[in-house]
C-alpha positions in Angstrom: -15.8 12.6 1.7 -15.0 16.2 2.9 -13.9 15.2 6.5 -11.5 12.7 5.0 -10.1 15.2 2.6 -9.5 17.6 5.6 -7.9 14.7 7.6 -5.6 13.8 4.8 -4.7 17.5 4.1 -3.7 17.9 7.9 -1.9 14.6 8.0 0.2 15.7 5.0 0.7 19.0 6.3 2.1 17.9 9.6 4.3 15.3 7.8 5.6 17.9 5.6 6.3 20.3 8.5 7.9 17.7 10.7 10.3 16.7 7.9 10.9 20.4 7.0 11.9 21.1 10.6 14.5 18.4 10.3 15.8 19.5 7.1 14.2 16.6 5.3 11.5 16.2 2.4 8.3 14.4 2.7 7.7 12.3 -0.1 4.4 10.3 -0.8 4.1 7.9 -3.4 5.5 4.4 -4.7 8.3 2.6 -3.8 10.8 4.7 -5.7 9.8 7.8 -3.9 8.6 6.3 -0.5 11.1 3.6 0.3 14.1 4.9 -1.7 13.8 8.4 -0.5 13.6 7.2 3.1 16.3 4.6 2.8 18.7 7.2 0.9 18.1 9.8 3.7 16.4 12.2 1.2 13.3 12.2 3.2 12.3 11.5 6.6 9.0 9.4 5.6 7.3 8.1 2.9 4.0 6.4 1.8 4.1 3.2 0.2 2.6 -0.2 0.5 3.4 -3.2 3.2 5.1 -5.4 0.5 7.6 -2.5 -0.3 8.4 -2.1 3.3 9.0 -5.8 3.9 11.2 -6.2 0.7 13.3 -3.2 2.1 13.4 -4.7 5.5 14.5 -8.0 4.3 17.3 -6.3 2.4 18.6 -4.8 5.6 17.3 -1.4 5.8 16.1 0.0 8.9 12.4 1.0 7.7 9.4 1.2 10.3 5.9 0.7 9.4 2.7 2.4 10.5 -0.6 1.5 9.6 -3.4 4.3 9.9 -5.3 3.2 13.0 -8.1 5.7 12.8 -8.7 6.2 9.0 -8.0 2.9 8.1 -5.6 1.2 5.8 -6.3 0.7 2.0 -6.3 -2.7 1.2 -5.2 -3.6 -2.3 -5.4 -7.4 -2.9 -3.4 -9.0 -5.7 -5.8 -9.5 -8.6 -6.0 -11.9 -11.9 -8.5 -11.7 -14.6 -9.4 -13.6 -17.6 -9.4 -11.0 -20.4 -12.5 -11.0 -22.7 -11.6 -12.6 -26.1 -8.4 -14.0 -24.8 -6.8 -16.2 -27.4 -6.4 -19.3 -24.9 -9.2 -19.0 -22.3 -8.8 -22.7 -21.1 -5.2 -22.3 -20.4 -5.9 -18.7 -18.9 -8.6 -20.3 -16.5 -6.2 -23.1 -15.5 -3.5 -20.4 -14.6 -6.1 -18.5 -12.5 -7.2 -21.6 -10.7 -3.8 -22.3 -9.9 -3.1 -18.9 -8.7 -6.1 -18.6 -6.6 -5.5 -22.0 -4.5 -5.2 -21.4 -0.9 -1.6 -23.1 -1.1 -0.4 -20.2 -3.4 -2.1 -17.5 -1.0 0.1 -19.2 1.8 3.2 -19.0 -0.1 2.6 -15.3 -1.1 2.2 -14.7 2.8 5.5 -16.3 3.5 7.4 -14.6 0.5 9.6 -12.0 0.8 6.9 -9.4 0.2 4.7 -10.5 3.0 1.4 -10.4 1.3 -1.7 -10.3 3.4 -4.0 -13.5 3.0 -7.6 -12.8 2.3 -8.9 -16.1 3.2 -9.4 -17.0 6.9 -7.5 -20.0 8.1 -4.5 -19.4 5.7 -1.4 -19.5 8.0 0.3 -16.2 8.6 4.0 -16.7 9.4 5.6 -14.9 12.2 6.1 -11.2 11.5 3.4 -11.4 8.8 -0.1 -9.7 8.7 -3.6 -11.0 8.9 -6.8 -9.1 7.8 -7.9 -9.1 11.2 -4.8 -6.9 12.3 -5.6 -4.2 9.8 -8.4 -1.9 9.9 -9.5 -1.8 6.4 -10.6 1.7 5.1 -14.0 1.9 3.5 -13.4 2.9 0.0 -15.8 3.6 -3.0 -13.8 3.2 -6.3 -16.3 5.7 -7.7 -15.7 8.1 -5.2 -11.8 7.8 -5.4 -12.0 8.3 -9.1 -14.0 11.5 -8.7 -11.9 12.9 -6.1 -8.5 12.2 -7.7 -8.0 15.4 -9.5 -8.7 17.5 -6.4 -6.4 15.0 -4.3 -3.5 15.4 -6.7 -4.0 19.1 -6.4 -3.9 19.2 -2.6 -1.1 16.9 -2.5 0.9 19.0 -4.9 0.1 22.1 -3.0 1.2 20.5 0.3 4.3 18.9 -1.0 5.3 22.1 -3.0 5.4 20.1 -6.3 
């Protein structure tokens, strides 16, 4: 874990230095900070997820995308769950089964947000991404939760927040 923290610290420092040298700000985060900051010219680059990049591109923005080849990319699939004690569990199960159908996954892959199909054999439209093209970062959710306070402190320090 320590080596990854050092790599993240170096990557954020390089991004921050590059942006500062161009009179820009580096913003890492969600759509509002990552895409909107880059779109408005407020920052040189931002961290966000692939669906936000694709929605921005389809809106006509000139946004480029780089997946992390060495470290791997964090894969966050869409999720659905049946909440314990739900008032309508049968209807909820029907909705879940509908959403989990391969046909829905194909629709999501072809949608404006260019979702990445998890099932092998689900067609990927031109310009889309398949799991085979993305190196997945090995992530332990327990380790990530434990490292969050330290990661936030490091990010704030590097980004001057």
